C-alpha positions as CSV (number, residue, x, y, z in Angstrom):
1,M,4.8,5.1,37.8
2,R,3.3,8.5,39.2
3,D,6.0,10.4,37.2
4,R,5.0,12.0,34.1
5,P,5.6,11.6,31.4
6,W,5.8,7.9,31.5
7,T,8.8,6.1,29.9
8,F,10.3,2.9,28.7
9,R,10.5,1.8,32.3
10,E,6.7,2.1,33.0
11,G,6.3,0.0,29.7
12,S,8.5,-2.6,30.8
13,L,6.8,-2.8,34.3
14,I,3.5,-3.0,32.7
15,G,4.6,-5.9,30.5
16,A,5.9,-7.6,33.6
17,G,2.8,-7.1,35.5
18,L,0.7,-8.5,32.6
19,I,2.8,-11.6,32.8
20,I,2.4,-12.0,36.5
21,I,-1.4,-11.4,36.3
22,G,-1.7,-13.9,33.3
23,E,0.2,-16.4,35.4
24,I,-2.2,-16.0,38.3
25,L,-5.1,-16.5,35.8
26,Q,-3.4,-19.6,34.4
27,L,-3.2,-21.1,37.8
28,T,-6.6,-20.3,39.2
29,M,-8.8,-20.3,35.9
30,G,-6.8,-22.8,33.7
31,E,-5.9,-22.2,30.2
32,V,-7.5,-19.8,27.7
33,K,-10.6,-21.7,26.4
34,W,-10.8,-20.3,22.7
35,D,-13.7,-22.6,21.8
36,L,-15.9,-20.8,24.3
37,I,-15.9,-17.5,22.3
38,A,-17.1,-19.0,18.9
39,Y,-19.4,-17.1,16.5
40,P,-21.1,-14.8,17.3
41,L,-19.5,-14.0,20.7
42,N,-16.1,-13.5,19.0
43,V,-17.7,-10.7,16.6
44,L,-19.3,-9.1,19.6
45,L,-15.8,-9.0,21.5
46,A,-14.2,-7.5,18.4
47,V,-16.7,-4.9,18.3
48,I,-16.4,-4.2,21.9
49,F,-12.5,-4.1,21.8
50,V,-12.8,-1.6,18.9
51,V,-15.2,0.7,20.8
52,I,-12.9,0.5,24.0
53,I,-9.9,1.6,21.9
54,T,-12.0,4.4,20.4
55,I,-13.4,5.6,23.8
56,A,-9.7,5.4,25.2
57,F,-8.5,7.7,22.3
58,L,-11.2,10.1,22.7
59,L,-10.2,10.4,26.4
60,S,-6.5,10.6,25.7
61,E,-6.4,14.3,26.2
62,K,-7.7,13.9,29.8
63,F,-5.8,10.8,30.9
64,S,-2.1,10.6,30.6
65,F,-2.0,6.8,30.5
66,F,-4.0,6.7,27.3
67,R,-2.1,9.6,25.7
68,W,1.2,7.5,26.6
69,C,-0.4,4.5,24.8
70,T,0.2,6.4,21.4
71,T,3.8,6.9,22.0
72,I,6.9,5.0,21.0
73,T,7.8,4.5,24.8
74,A,4.7,2.3,25.2
75,A,5.1,0.5,21.8
76,I,8.8,-0.7,22.1
77,P,8.7,-2.4,25.5
78,T,5.3,-4.0,24.6
79,M,6.8,-5.3,21.3
80,L,9.8,-6.6,23.1
81,W,7.7,-8.5,25.7
82,C,5.6,-10.0,22.7
83,A,8.9,-11.0,21.1
84,V,10.0,-12.8,24.1
85,M,6.6,-14.7,24.3
86,T,7.0,-15.4,20.4
87,L,10.5,-16.8,21.1
88,V,9.2,-19.0,24.0
89,M,6.5,-20.3,21.5
90,G,9.1,-21.1,19.0
91,V,10.7,-23.7,21.5
92,T,7.5,-25.0,22.8
93,S,4.1,-26.1,21.4
94,W,2.4,-23.1,19.8
95,M,-1.0,-24.4,20.6
96,S,-0.3,-24.5,24.2
97,M,1.3,-20.9,24.1
98,L,-2.0,-19.6,22.5
99,R,-3.9,-20.9,25.6
100,W,-1.4,-19.2,27.9
101,W,-2.8,-16.3,29.7
102,P,0.5,-14.1,29.9
103,M,0.9,-14.4,26.1
104,V,-2.7,-13.5,25.5
105,L,-2.5,-10.4,27.8
106,C,0.8,-9.3,26.2
107,Y,-0.7,-9.5,22.7
108,T,-3.8,-8.0,23.7
109,F,-1.9,-4.9,25.1
110,M,-0.1,-4.7,22.0
111,L,-3.1,-4.7,20.0
112,F,-4.6,-1.9,22.2
113,I,-1.5,0.2,21.5
114,L,-1.7,-0.6,17.8
115,G,-5.3,0.7,17.8
116,M,-4.6,3.7,19.8
117,T,-1.6,4.7,17.5
118,S,-3.4,3.9,14.3
119,L,-6.4,6.2,15.7
120,K,-3.9,9.0,16.5
121,H,-2.4,9.1,12.9
122,I,-6.0,8.8,11.3
123,S,-7.1,11.8,13.4
124,H,-4.1,13.9,12.1
125,F,-4.2,12.2,8.7
126,R,-1.6,13.2,6.1
127,I,-0.7,11.5,2.8
128,K,2.8,10.6,3.8
129,D,1.2,8.7,6.7
130,I,-0.5,6.1,4.5
131,P,2.5,3.5,4.6
132,F,2.5,3.8,8.3
133,L,-1.4,3.3,8.7
134,L,-1.3,0.5,6.3
135,N,1.2,-1.4,8.3
136,H,-0.2,-0.8,11.8
137,V,-3.9,-1.3,10.6
138,G,-3.1,-4.3,8.7
139,L,-1.2,-5.8,11.8
140,F,-4.0,-5.0,14.0
141,F,-6.6,-6.8,11.7
142,A,-4.4,-9.8,11.0
143,L,-3.8,-10.4,14.8
144,L,-7.2,-9.7,15.9
145,A,-8.8,-11.8,13.4
146,G,-6.3,-14.6,14.0
147,A,-7.0,-14.7,17.6
148,L,-10.7,-14.2,17.7
149,G,-11.3,-16.7,14.6
150,N,-9.3,-19.4,16.3
151,A,-12.7,-20.9,17.8
152,D,-14.4,-20.8,14.5
153,V,-11.8,-23.0,12.8
154,Q,-13.2,-26.5,11.8
155,R,-11.0,-29.4,11.3
156,M,-12.4,-32.7,9.9
157,R,-10.9,-36.1,9.0
158,M,-12.8,-38.1,6.2
159,E,-11.8,-41.5,4.9
160,V,-13.0,-42.5,1.3
161,E,-12.7,-45.8,-0.6
162,T,-11.8,-45.8,-4.1
163,G,-14.9,-45.6,-6.2
164,G,-17.0,-44.6,-3.3
165,T,-18.5,-41.4,-2.0
166,A,-18.3,-40.1,1.7
167,R,-20.3,-37.2,3.5
168,M,-19.5,-38.1,7.0
169,A,-16.4,-36.8,8.7
170,F,-14.7,-36.8,12.2
171,D,-14.6,-33.4,14.0
172,E,-11.1,-33.2,15.5
173,T,-12.2,-30.6,18.0
174,T,-15.5,-32.3,19.4
175,H,-14.3,-35.8,18.6
176,R,-17.6,-36.5,17.0
177,V,-18.8,-37.6,13.6
178,K,-20.7,-35.2,11.8
179,E,-22.6,-35.0,8.4
180,L,-21.2,-32.2,6.0
181,D,-22.9,-30.2,3.5
182,M,-20.7,-31.7,0.9
183,T,-19.5,-35.1,-0.4
184,I,-16.2,-36.3,-1.9
185,E,-16.0,-39.2,-4.5
186,L,-12.6,-40.8,-4.8
187,H,-12.0,-42.0,-8.3
188,G,-8.5,-43.1,-7.8
189,F,-5.4,-43.0,-5.4
190,S,-1.9,-43.4,-6.5
191,I,1.5,-43.2,-4.8
192,D,5.0,-42.6,-6.2
193,E,7.8,-44.3,-4.2
194,Y,11.4,-43.5,-3.7
195,P,13.7,-46.2,-5.2
196,A,14.1,-49.2,-3.0
197,K,17.2,-49.4,-0.5
198,L,19.2,-52.2,1.1
199,M,20.9,-51.9,4.3
200,L,22.4,-54.1,7.0
201,V,20.9,-54.7,10.3
202,D,22.2,-56.3,13.6
203,N,20.6,-59.7,14.1
204,M,20.6,-59.2,17.9
205,T,18.9,-55.7,17.9
206,G,17.3,-55.6,14.6
207,R,18.7,-52.0,14.2
208,A,20.2,-50.7,10.9
209,V,24.0,-50.3,11.2
210,P,25.9,-48.2,11.8
211,D,23.7,-47.3,14.5
212,G,22.5,-43.5,13.9
213,N,23.9,-43.3,10.5
214,P,23.1,-46.6,8.6
215,E,24.7,-47.2,5.3
216,Q,22.2,-47.6,2.4
217,M,22.4,-49.2,-1.1
218,V,20.0,-47.4,-3.5
219,L,18.7,-49.7,-6.1
220,E,18.2,-47.0,-9.0
221,D,19.5,-49.3,-11.7
222,S,18.8,-52.9,-12.6
223,I,22.3,-54.0,-11.6
224,V,24.2,-52.3,-8.9
225,R,27.3,-53.0,-7.0
226,C,28.0,-51.5,-3.5
227,R,30.0,-51.9,-0.3
228,L,28.2,-52.0,3.1
229,L,30.6,-52.1,5.9
230,D,32.8,-55.3,5.2
231,W,30.3,-56.8,2.6
232,E,30.5,-56.3,-1.1
233,I,26.9,-56.5,-2.4
234,F,25.9,-57.2,-6.0
235,A,22.4,-57.0,-7.2
236,D,22.0,-59.1,-10.2
237,S,18.2,-59.2,-10.7
238,Y,15.8,-56.5,-9.6
239,M,12.0,-56.5,-9.9
240,E,9.9,-53.4,-9.2
241,M,6.7,-55.5,-9.2
242,A,7.0,-59.2,-8.1
243,A,5.3,-62.1,-6.5
244,Q,6.8,-64.6,-4.1
245,E,6.8,-68.3,-5.0
246,S,8.1,-70.7,-2.4
247,S,8.6,-74.3,-2.1
248,A,9.8,-76.7,0.8
249,D,13.5,-75.5,0.4
250,T,13.4,-72.4,-1.8
251,I,12.1,-68.9,-2.2
252,R,12.2,-67.0,-5.4
253,Y,10.4,-64.1,-7.2
254,V,8.8,-63.7,-10.4
255,E,7.6,-60.7,-12.3
256,W,3.8,-59.9,-11.4
257,K,2.2,-56.8,-12.2
258,E,-0.9,-57.1,-10.2
259,T,-2.4,-55.6,-7.1
260,G,-0.3,-56.6,-4.1
261,A,2.9,-57.0,-5.8
262,T,6.2,-56.5,-3.9
263,T,9.6,-55.2,-4.8
264,A,12.5,-57.8,-4.9
265,V,16.0,-58.1,-5.6
266,H,18.4,-61.1,-6.1
267,V,21.9,-60.2,-4.5
268,V,25.2,-61.7,-4.0
269,A,27.0,-60.8,-1.0
270,K,30.7,-61.4,-0.4
271,S,32.6,-60.8,2.8
272,I,35.8,-58.7,2.3
273,N,37.6,-60.3,5.4
274,T,36.5,-63.9,5.3
275,D,35.6,-64.5,1.7
276,V,32.2,-65.9,2.8
277,E,29.6,-65.6,0.1
278,R,25.9,-65.5,0.2
279,D,23.2,-65.2,-2.4
280,G,19.4,-64.9,-2.2
281,W,16.4,-62.7,-2.6
282,V,15.6,-59.6,-0.5
283,S,12.2,-58.0,-0.4
284,C,10.3,-55.3,1.5
285,G,7.2,-57.4,1.2
286,S,3.5,-56.1,0.9
287,Y,0.2,-56.7,2.2
288,M,0.0,-59.8,0.3
289,F,3.5,-61.1,0.5
290,P,5.9,-61.2,3.6
291,Y,9.3,-59.3,3.8
292,Q,12.5,-61.6,3.0
293,L,15.8,-60.8,4.2
294,L,19.2,-62.5,3.7
295,R,21.1,-63.7,6.5
296,L,24.8,-63.0,6.0
297,D,26.4,-64.4,9.1
298,D,25.7,-64.5,12.9
299,R,26.0,-60.8,13.2
300,Y,24.4,-59.2,10.2
301,S,21.4,-59.6,7.7
302,L,20.6,-57.8,4.4
303,V,17.1,-56.2,4.3
304,M,15.0,-54.0,2.1
305,P,13.1,-51.4,4.5
306,D,9.5,-50.4,3.3
307,R,9.8,-48.0,0.4
308,E,9.1,-44.5,1.3
309,P,6.4,-42.5,-0.6
310,K,7.6,-39.5,-2.6
311,R,4.1,-38.4,-3.6
312,F,0.6,-39.6,-3.1
313,A,-2.4,-38.1,-4.7
314,S,-6.2,-38.6,-5.0
315,E,-8.2,-37.9,-8.0
316,V,-11.7,-36.7,-6.6
317,T,-15.0,-34.9,-7.3
318,I,-16.4,-32.7,-4.6
319,C,-20.0,-31.7,-4.6
320,T,-21.5,-29.2,-2.3
321,K,-25.0,-28.3,-1.1
322,S,-24.7,-24.9,-2.8
323,G,-24.4,-26.9,-6.2
324,L,-20.9,-26.6,-6.8
325,I,-19.1,-29.4,-8.5
326,K,-15.4,-29.4,-8.4
327,E,-13.1,-32.1,-10.0
328,G,-9.3,-32.2,-9.4
329,I,-6.3,-34.0,-7.8
330,I,-5.5,-33.3,-4.1
331,E,-1.9,-33.9,-3.1
332,V,0.0,-33.2,0.2
333,N,0.2,-29.4,0.6
334,K,-1.9,-28.9,-2.5
335,P,-5.4,-28.7,-1.4
336,L,-8.7,-28.5,-3.3
337,E,-11.0,-25.6,-2.3
338,A,-14.8,-25.7,-2.4
339,D,-17.3,-23.5,-0.4
340,G,-14.8,-22.1,2.1
341,W,-13.4,-25.6,2.9
342,K,-9.7,-26.6,1.9
343,V,-9.4,-30.4,1.4
344,Y,-5.9,-31.8,2.2
345,Q,-4.4,-34.9,1.2
346,L,-3.6,-36.4,4.9
347,S,-2.8,-40.1,4.6
348,Y,-3.9,-43.4,3.4
349,D,-4.1,-47.1,4.5
350,E,-0.4,-47.6,5.3
351,S,-1.0,-51.4,5.9
352,M,-1.8,-51.6,2.1
353,G,1.0,-49.3,1.1
354,R,1.1,-48.4,-2.5
355,W,-1.9,-50.6,-3.0
356,S,-4.1,-48.6,-0.6
357,D,-7.8,-48.2,-1.6
358,V,-8.5,-45.7,1.0
359,S,-7.6,-42.1,1.1
360,V,-7.7,-40.0,4.3
361,F,-8.5,-36.1,3.9
362,E,-8.2,-33.4,6.3
363,L,-10.9,-30.7,5.7
364,V,-10.3,-27.3,7.1
365,R,-12.5,-24.3,7.3
366,D,-11.4,-20.8,8.7
367,P,-14.1,-18.1,8.0
368,W,-11.8,-15.6,9.5
369,L,-8.9,-16.2,7.2
370,P,-9.9,-13.5,4.5
371,F,-9.7,-11.0,7.2
372,V,-6.2,-12.4,8.1
373,Y,-5.1,-12.1,4.5
374,A,-6.5,-8.7,4.2
375,G,-4.3,-7.5,7.0
376,I,-1.2,-9.2,5.6
377,I,-2.0,-7.6,2.2
378,M,-2.2,-4.2,3.9
379,M,1.0,-4.7,5.7
380,L,2.8,-5.8,2.4
381,T,1.4,-2.8,0.7
382,G,2.5,-0.5,3.4
383,A,6.0,-2.1,3.2
384,I,6.1,-1.5,-0.5
385,C,5.0,2.1,-0.1
386,M,7.6,2.8,2.6
387,F,10.2,1.4,0.3
388,A,9.0,3.7,-2.6
389,T,8.6,6.8,-0.7
390,A,12.1,6.2,0.9
391,G,13.5,6.2,-2.6
392,V,11.8,9.4,-3.4
393,R,12.9,11.1,-0.3
394,R,16.5,10.0,-1.0
395,K,16.3,11.4,-4.5
396,E,15.0,14.6,-3.3
397,E,17.7,15.0,-0.7
398,R,20.4,14.3,-3.3
399,L,18.9,17.4,-5.3
């Protein structure tokens, strides 16, 4: 490490040293507690970090280590160590990796090198360096804002009944109920479901067969014929919305387009090997009616599993303290934004199924997100500029 100039070897050793130091900190101090550096402490730390980088750059003529931090021999080993950390994060929990000291130290050192390199090119600014600066400065802002802003991210969970309004939400970080500066009124909740299915289950285990890759019969049409293992299944009557009527010795279903209706199908099942024939109703049930299976023999029964939701959405009105009134439909991965909050469709009352009258929302607020987006836009602009200038250079070389 005493030889000058410093090389890739020193860079690799520094990365290894940071991992060792980080592991010692992890064992002695525990994981990184991001929630302790919430606003305004994270802003102060960002300013201090930038000041340290600036001072280090100004001293780079006197100290070889700082001068080395602006070279490719420092950047490449550091990026490789960070890439290793990222790969490890890809096969583990990313949240736990963000609290792992070795990863935090490696990325902090990479940010330091990014800042030093950016200042070096700013101090010797040339027009052709603009794409390079956009890439490096953009990455610096995106990583710094993403890390330090982690403590300011708020995640709330709110349940609203149809026709009702809610203001209280459960804070997933503090595990406390809080009153928000906004209300959500739920006008309606709807679910679109995938077509009903039939499958065979083992009477002893209750598992669908074949185990691991069960055969299914999708009821997409009113009348369907299909083979499941050694049984020929014929569906001769299908009801999307039905009610169960039972007597002492029979169970049947009738059309019933009311809340609580279930899906039912009448089937005739014939064994290919024994010519045994069974007929009866099969239903997935609902919160109002029990499910119904058809026992075929001592080994198998025919069942209709719960229908899977294809889309569920809520029609809402959001009112904020600032006076904003926003109406819209919230779906999964299609949030509604209001005063810095993103409101996502999270869940519903699964015990009620498609007849749920409760909608569960996740409210997320990240005040640092615009800075992250700004950094990403800078990187994309830099990449476009690099692509454009590379084309111009190739044209000039051909001339």
